[in-house]
C-alpha positions in Angstrom: 20.9 15.0 -32.8 22.0 14.3 -29.2 21.2 10.6 -29.2 24.6 9.7 -27.8 24.2 12.1 -24.9 21.2 10.8 -22.9 21.9 12.9 -19.8 21.9 16.1 -21.8 18.5 15.0 -23.3 17.2 14.4 -19.7 18.4 17.8 -18.6 16.6 19.5 -21.6 13.4 17.6 -20.9 13.4 18.5 -17.3 14.1 22.2 -18.1 11.2 22.3 -20.6 8.7 20.8 -18.2 9.7 22.9 -15.2 10.2 26.1 -17.2 6.8 25.9 -19.0 4.8 25.0 -15.9 6.5 26.8 -13.1 7.8 29.9 -14.8 5.6 30.4 -17.9 2.4 29.2 -16.2 1.5 27.0 -19.2 -0.9 24.2 -18.9 0.7 20.9 -17.7 -0.6 18.9 -20.6 1.0 21.3 -23.2 4.3 21.3 -21.2 4.5 17.5 -21.0 3.7 16.9 -24.6 6.2 19.6 -25.7 8.9 18.0 -23.6 8.0 14.5 -24.9 8.3 15.7 -28.5 11.6 17.5 -27.8 13.1 14.5 -26.1 11.9 12.2 -28.9 13.4 14.5 -31.6 16.7 14.6 -29.8 16.8 10.9 -29.1 17.7 7.9 -31.3 15.4 6.8 -34.2 12.9 4.0 -33.6 14.0 0.5 -34.5 10.6 -0.1 -36.0 11.0 2.9 -38.3 8.3 5.0 -36.5 8.9 8.7 -36.9 9.9 10.7 -33.8 6.6 12.6 -33.5 4.3 9.7 -34.2 6.0 7.6 -31.4 5.0 10.3 -28.9 1.4 9.9 -30.0 1.7 6.1 -29.7 3.1 6.4 -26.2 0.3 8.9 -25.3 -2.3 6.4 -26.6 -0.7 3.5 -24.6 -0.9 5.6 -21.4 -4.6 6.4 -22.1 -5.4 2.7 -22.8 -4.0 1.9 -19.3 -5.6 4.6 -17.3 -8.3 6.3 -19.4 -11.4 4.2 -18.6 -10.4 3.8 -14.9 -9.9 7.6 -14.4 -13.2 8.5 -16.2 -15.2 5.9 -14.2 -13.5 6.8 -10.9 -14.3 10.5 -11.5 -18.0 9.6 -11.8 -17.9 7.4 -8.7 -16.2 10.1 -6.7 -18.8 12.7 -7.8 -21.7 10.4 -7.1 -20.4 9.5 -3.6 -20.0 13.1 -2.7 -23.4 14.2 -4.1 -25.4 11.2 -2.7 -24.0 11.6 0.8 -22.2 8.2 0.7 -18.8 9.7 1.4 -20.4 11.8 4.2 -21.7 8.6 5.8 -18.4 6.8 5.7 -16.6 9.9 7.1 -19.1 10.4 9.9 -18.6 6.7 10.8 -14.9 7.2 10.9 -15.2 10.2 13.1 -17.6 8.5 15.5 -15.5 5.4 15.8 -12.0 6.9 15.9 -12.4 10.6 16.6 -11.2 13.4 14.3 -7.6 13.1 15.6 -7.3 9.6 14.2 -9.1 10.1 10.9 -5.8 10.4 9.0 -4.8 7.0 10.4 -8.0 5.4 9.1 -7.4 6.8 5.7 -3.8 5.7 5.7 -4.8 2.2 6.8 -7.4 2.0 4.1 -4.9 3.0 1.4 -2.3 0.6 2.9 -4.6 -2.4 2.7 -6.3 -1.6 -0.6 -3.1 -0.9 -2.5 -1.9 -4.5 -2.0 -4.2 -6.0 -4.6 -5.2 -2.8 -6.3 -3.1 -0.3 -8.2 -2.3 2.9 -6.3 -4.1 5.0 -8.9 -7.3 3.2 -8.4 -7.0 3.3 -4.6 -6.5 7.1 -4.7 -9.5 7.5 -7.0 -11.7 5.5 -4.6 -10.6 7.2 -1.4 -10.3 10.8 -2.4 -14.0 11.5 -2.0 -13.6 10.5 1.7 -10.9 13.0 2.2 -13.0 15.7 0.6 -16.0 14.8 2.7 -13.9 14.8 5.8 -12.8 18.3 5.1 -16.4 19.3 4.6 -17.1 18.0 8.0 -14.1 19.4 9.8 -13.1 22.4 7.7 -9.5 21.7 8.3 -6.6 19.2 7.6 -7.4 18.7 3.9 -3.7 18.2 3.0 -3.2 15.8 5.9 -6.1 13.6 4.7 -5.0 13.4 1.1 -1.4 12.8 2.1 -2.5 10.0 4.5 -4.2 8.2 1.6 -1.1 8.7 -0.5 1.2 7.4 2.2 -0.7 4.2 2.7 -1.3 3.5 -0.9 2.2 4.3 -2.3 4.2 2.3 0.2 2.5 -1.0 -0.3 2.4 -0.4 -4.1 6.2 -0.5 -4.1 6.9 -3.1 -1.5 4.1 -5.7 -1.2 3.1 -8.2 -3.9 1.0 -8.9 -5.9 1.5 -5.5 -7.4 3.7 -5.9 -10.5 6.9 -4.2 -9.3 7.4 -6.3 -6.1 6.2 -9.4 -7.9 8.9 -9.0 -10.6 11.6 -8.2 -8.0 10.8 -11.4 -6.2 11.0 -13.4 -9.4 14.3 -11.8 -10.5 16.0 -12.1 -7.1 14.7 -15.6 -6.4 12.7 -14.5 -3.3 9.9 -16.7 -2.0 6.6 -14.8 -2.7 5.3 -15.4 0.9 8.5 -14.0 2.3 8.4 -11.0 0.0 4.8 -10.2 1.2 5.8 -10.7 4.9 9.0 -8.7 4.8 7.4 -6.1 2.5 4.7 -5.4 5.1 7.3 -5.3 7.9 9.3 -2.6 6.0 6.2 -0.7 4.8 4.5 -0.3 8.2 7.2 2.0 9.8 7.4 4.0 6.5 3.6 4.5 6.4 3.6 5.8 10.0 6.5 8.1 9.4 4.6 9.3 6.3 1.7 10.2 8.5 4.0 12.2 10.8 5.4 14.0 7.8 1.9 14.7 6.5 1.0 16.3 9.9 4.1 18.5 9.6 3.4 19.5 6.0 -0.3 20.2 6.9 0.9 22.5 9.7 3.4 24.2 7.3 1.0 24.6 4.4 -2.6 25.7 5.0 -4.2 24.3 1.8 -8.0 24.3 1.6 -10.1 22.0 -0.5 -10.8 23.5 -3.9 -13.6 22.8 -6.3 -12.6 20.5 -9.1 -13.8 21.1 -12.7 -15.4 24.4 -11.7 -18.3 22.9 -9.7 -19.1 23.0 -6.1 -20.0 20.1 -3.9 -23.7 20.1 -2.8 -24.9 20.9 0.6 -24.5 17.9 3.0 -27.7 15.9 3.7 -29.1 15.5 7.2 -28.1 12.4 9.1 -31.4 10.6 8.5 -31.2 11.3 4.8 -27.8 9.7 4.3 -27.5 6.2 2.8 -26.6 3.3 5.2 -23.0 2.5 5.8 -23.2 -0.8 3.8 -24.7 0.9 0.8 -22.2 3.8 1.1 -19.2 1.3 1.1 -20.4 -0.7 -1.9 -18.8 1.5 -4.6 -15.4 1.2 -2.8 -15.5 -2.4 -1.4 -17.1 -4.2 -4.3 -14.5 -3.3 -7.0 -11.7 -4.1 -4.5 -13.3 -7.5 -3.9 -13.7 -8.1 -7.6 -10.1 -7.2 -8.4 -8.8 -9.2 -5.5 -10.7 -12.3 -6.5 -8.7 -12.4 -9.8 -5.4 -11.8 -8.0 -6.1 -14.5 -5.4 -7.1 -17.1 -8.1 -4.0 -16.3 -10.2 -1.7 -16.5 -7.1 -3.1 -19.9 -6.0 -2.7 -21.3 -9.5 0.9 -20.0 -9.8 1.8 -21.4 -6.4 0.0 -24.7 -7.1 -2.1 -24.3 -3.9 -5.7 -25.5 -3.5 -8.0 -27.4 -6.0 -6.2 -26.6 -9.3 -9.0 -27.9 -11.5 -11.6 -25.7 -10.0 -9.3 -22.7 -9.9 -8.3 -23.1 -13.5 -11.9 -23.4 -14.6 -13.0 -20.2 -12.9 -9.9 -18.3 -13.9 -11.3 -16.9 -17.2 -14.3 -15.5 -15.3 -12.3 -13.9 -12.5 -10.1 -12.4 -15.1 -13.1 -10.6 -16.5 -14.8 -9.5 -13.2 -11.4 -8.7 -11.7 -10.4 -6.3 -14.5 -10.2 -2.8 -13.0 -12.1 -1.3 -15.9 -15.0 -3.7 -15.5 -15.0 -3.6 -11.7 -15.2 0.2 -11.7 -17.9 0.1 -14.3 -20.0 -2.0 -11.9 -19.1 0.4 -9.0 -20.2 3.3 -11.3 -23.6 1.8 -11.9 -24.1 1.3 -8.1 -23.0 4.8 -7.3 -25.4 6.3 -9.9 -28.3 4.3 -8.4 -27.4 5.5 -4.9 -27.3 9.1 -6.1 -30.6 8.7 -8.0 -32.3 7.3 -4.9 -30.8 9.7 -2.3 -31.2 13.0 -4.1 -34.4 12.2 -6.1 -32.9 13.4 -9.3 -34.4 13.3 -12.8 -32.5 11.4 -15.4 -31.6 14.7 -17.1 -30.1 16.0 -13.8 -28.2 12.7 -13.4 -26.8 13.0 -16.9 -25.6 16.6 -16.1 -23.8 15.3 -13.0 -22.0 12.6 -15.1 -21.0 15.2 -17.6 -19.5 17.4 -14.9 -17.5 14.4 -13.6 -16.3 13.5 -17.0 -15.0 17.0 -17.7 -12.9 16.7 -14.5 -11.7 13.2 -15.5 -10.9 14.3 -19.1 -8.4 16.9 -17.9 -6.8 14.3 -15.5 -6.6 11.8 -18.4 -4.8 14.2 -20.7 -2.3 15.3 -18.1 -1.6 11.8 -16.8 -1.2 10.4 -20.3 1.0 13.4 -21.2 3.3 12.5 -18.3 3.3 8.9 -19.4 4.4 9.9 -22.9 7.2 12.1 -21.5 8.4 9.2 -19.4 8.3 6.8 -22.3 10.3 9.2 -24.5 13.0 9.4 -21.7 13.1 5.6 -21.9 13.5 5.7 -25.6 16.4 8.2 -25.2 18.2 5.3 -23.3 18.4 7.1 -20.0 18.1 3.8 -18.2 21.0 2.1 -19.9 23.1 5.2 -19.4 22.5 5.0 -15.7 23.3 1.3 -15.7 26.6 1.9 -17.4 27.7 4.2 -14.5 28.1 1.0 -12.5 30.3 -2.0 -13.4 28.4 -5.3 -13.7 31.5 -7.3 -12.8 32.3 -5.4 -9.6 32.4 -7.2 -6.3 30.9 -5.8 -3.1 29.6 -6.5 0.3 25.9 -7.1 1.0 25.5 -3.6 2.3 27.1 -2.2 -0.9 24.4 -4.0 -2.9 21.7 -2.6 -0.7 22.9 1.0 -1.4 23.5 0.2 -5.0 20.0 -1.1 -5.5 18.5 1.9 -3.7 20.6 4.4 -5.6 20.0 2.9 -9.1 16.3 2.6 -8.5 16.1 6.2 -7.4 18.0 7.5 -10.4 15.7 5.5 -12.7 12.7 6.8 -11.0 13.8 10.4 -11.4 14.7 9.8 -15.0 11.6 8.0 -16.3 8.9 8.4 -13.7 7.7 4.9 -13.2 8.4 3.1 -9.9 7.5 -0.2 -11.5 10.0 0.2 -14.4 12.6 1.3 -11.9 12.0 -1.8 -9.7 12.0 -4.2 -12.6 15.1 -2.7 -14.3 17.2 -2.5 -11.1 16.3 -5.9 -9.9 17.2 -7.5 -13.2 20.5 -5.6 -13.3 21.5 -6.6 -9.8 20.4 -10.1 -10.3 23.0 -10.3 -13.1 25.6 -8.7 -10.9 25.0 -11.3 -8.2 25.5 -14.2 -10.6 28.8 -12.8 -11.8 30.3 -11.9 -8.4 33.4 -13.7 -7.2 32.1 -13.9 -3.6 30.4 -16.8 -1.9 27.2 -18.5 -3.2 25.2 -15.9 -1.3 27.4 -12.8 -1.5 24.9 -10.6 0.4 25.2 -12.2 3.9 21.5 -11.9 4.3 18.3 -13.0 2.4 17.9 -11.3 -1.0 14.4 -10.2 0.1 16.2 -7.2 1.7 17.7 -6.3 -1.6 14.2 -6.3 -3.1 12.9 -3.9 -0.4 15.9 -1.6 -0.8 15.2 -1.4 -4.5 11.5 -0.8 -3.7 12.5 2.0 -1.3 14.6 3.7 -3.9 11.8 3.6 -6.5 9.9 6.0 -4.2 12.5 8.7 -4.4 12.3 11.6 -6.8 8.6 11.5 -7.9 8.0 14.7 -10.0 6.2 15.7 -13.2 7.1 12.7 -15.3 5.3 10.4 -12.8 1.6 9.7 -13.5 1.1 9.3 -9.7 2.3 12.9 -9.2 -0.4 14.1 -11.6 -3.1 11.9 -10.1 -2.3 13.2 -6.6 -2.1 16.8 -7.9 -5.2 17.0 -10.1 -7.6 14.7 -8.2 -6.8 16.7 -5.0 -7.1 20.1 -6.6 -3.6 21.1 -5.7 -1.3 23.2 -7.8 1.9 21.8 -9.3 4.0 23.7 -6.8 1.9 22.5 -3.9 2.3 18.9 -5.1 6.0 19.3 -5.4 6.1 20.5 -1.8 3.9 17.8 -0.4 3.8 14.6 -2.5 7.4 14.6 -3.6 9.0 15.0 -0.1 6.4 12.6 1.4 7.6 9.8 -0.9 11.2 10.8 -0.3 10.7 10.5 3.5 9.0 7.1 3.1 11.7 5.8 0.8 14.4 6.7 3.2 12.5 5.2 6.1 12.0 2.0 4.2 15.7 1.9 3.4 16.7 2.4 7.0 14.3 -0.3 8.1 15.7 -2.6 5.5 19.3 -2.1 6.7 18.2 -2.6 10.3 16.3 -5.9 9.6 19.2 -7.2 7.4 21.5 -6.8 10.4 19.4 -8.1 13.2 17.5 -10.8 11.2 19.5 -11.8 8.1 17.5 -15.0 7.6 20.6 -16.8 6.2 
């Protein structure tokens, strides 16, 4: 076995995934599961005595438990919004209010705001029908629209609490939560706009049309007077966001000891239920089905067939996304993370700028190795927190507020998204892109935004250190 050579295992895993998908044209699910099993066989034994193959299945199941219901329900919502004309109504409102040239900024802004309280995956599921409907209206710029959603959603997911990664970084580095939110937004805004600029460049470079997903075609668009109202059309998107946000808000107020604690504590158990993403999207699914039934005058049998079509699409995405999660988990089991950490001395001194680049670099390496931005952020911030407490420099060795160290780590966690990242597969499969197209669009988009975030962090730490 190669359990003592984690970087060799990493190289073998990468070679299997890329070789099977790109060169042998094998389905991504089979490639990811094969790579996960190979990495598990080469890695160390489980401390719990679980055999090397079974732990792949367990990791796959864990990934499904986290995203399975949400993806299935979101696939139904997206299909219903397209078929009922709800997505068309929202898109036509965008175009009338902002004009076609600014539609990408509207999508980016929506993703930017929604991804603060809601996971990126859920935001992308909710907004992708709008991008598809926009393309149906304009017959161009499909890649620009989906990259605009990705740019807005991905950047706040990695920089602005209360998403888990930024929340954990604030805790480890002793950063005030309000300050983390404020500075996170300051750093995220320029990156999001640069992301839009890159999306425009990529859209000009690659002429990618919208493709049918799950072997079905979108229905003909309804006439203007037959479309649902804007308020009704927005319900499947806005309502679950409000439900999820209510739980986040109550938990944040309780943790910060702000407001009437007795009332907040008493309603907490209820908001935890209605704010669960699975339940929130189930409610949104029911609403979207009712809208479709009313707008298209379908029979219950026809409605059932529509749901089955959506679930077939969602099932493929669940398999591939969970396969990517299992692969990433096996890379973690192979101790790739600790091996990267050992490349750096925990007792070394350095200037504040050194810590910024160290945090950025370690987070990027961890992202490439195991695929999860959240894991990369949590691991790197915990590691650098330990380094800061052992340094021989002054009480604050950075020379600026540690919030900038957190944003540097968040910036690094965007770098290197590829086939072991569930976000890669969600972007790829929900958009109807090929793996090669996703590698040419999604991966460099996140790289550009990560580097922009790092540059903004450095600039802010110099001109506004907050010490």
